[in-house]
N, C-alpha and C positions, 0 to 999 in steps of 0.2 A: 504493499499500500504506499503510495508516494503521498507525501503531505508537505505543503508550503504553508507556513504560518508567519503572517506579517505582524508587525508591531511598530510602535513608534508615532502613530498618527495622533492627532489631537487639534486643538484650537490655537491658533497663532495669529498675531497681528501682522498686517501687511508690512513687507520689509524684513520680517523675521525669518528664522531658519528652523528646520526639522530635519532629523534623520530617521528614515525608515529602515527596518530590517526585516529580512525574510530568512527564516530558518528552514532548511530542507531536510527531510528525513525519509527513509525507506529505499534510497538508492545511493550509489556513489556518484554525487553530483559533480565530481571534479572534471568530468568530461561533458558536461551539460552546459549549453548556453543558458543564460538567465536573463530576465528583464522585468520591466515594470510597465503596466497599462494603467490608465485611469479612466473613470467615467463620472461625469457630473449629472445631476438630474436633468432629464430632458435632452441630453446630448449623446452623440455617439461615442463609443469606446475609442480612446485615443492612445496611441503608442507614446511612451514617455522615454524609455531607454532600454538598452540591452547590452550585454557584455558576453563575449566569446568565453569558451571553457578556459582558455589560457589567459584571458584578460587582455590579450593583444588586440583585439578588435572591440571598439565601443561605438555605439550609435545613439543618437538623441533625436527626439521629435523637435521639430523647429521651434515650437513655443517654449521649450525649456532649455535649449541650448545655451550655454554660458551661465546658467543659473543652478542647474542640477548636475550632480556627479554621481555616476554609478561605479561601484566597486565591489569586489568579492574577496571573501576569505575562505579558500578552498578547503583548508583544514578544519573550519567550523561549519562548512556547508552552508554559509550565509552569504547573501547578497545585500548591499546596502544601497540606499538612494539618500544622498545628502542634498537637501533642497534649501536654497538660499534665495534672498530677494523675492520672497514669496508675494504672490498677488491674489487679490480675491478670486480671479478667474483660475487660479490653481485648486480651488476647492473641488473635491471630488473623492471618490472611494478608489483608492490605489491598490492594485492587484499585482501580486508577484507571479511571474510565469516561468516555466523551465521546460527544456526539450533537449533530447539527445541528438537531434539532427542539426546540421548547420544552418538551415534555413527551413522556411515552410511554416505551417501551423504550429502553435504552441500546444504541446500535449498536456501539461499540467498547469493549473490555475489555483492561486490561493483564494481565500474567502474575502480578503480585502481588509483595508484599514482606512477609516474616514480622516480625511485631512480638511480642516476648515480654516479659511483665511479671512480674517475680519478686516474691514476697511477703516 
């Protein structure tokens, strides 16, 4: 059973920072790519960031590039999303994802953690 458990969400003022964590269990995730998506009420799911199994390839969505940083600790099977200069439009449920392939659909999804940015 693969599990992805997010933590670190909460309420923050605009301009503030938060760090999300995603702990993976049930597989050896050292060879998995991992990432983050988000979904705000009434909006489509949006890609936020992804990191390859080696950490050598990193991708960001256009709306977060330059403000968010994704990283991973392979020994802890954990991926992080450091969010800075937060804006009210960053308010969403943030979900962690993982997959054993280099590309294509994501196989595993976490339940999500709520991030709320107040103006």
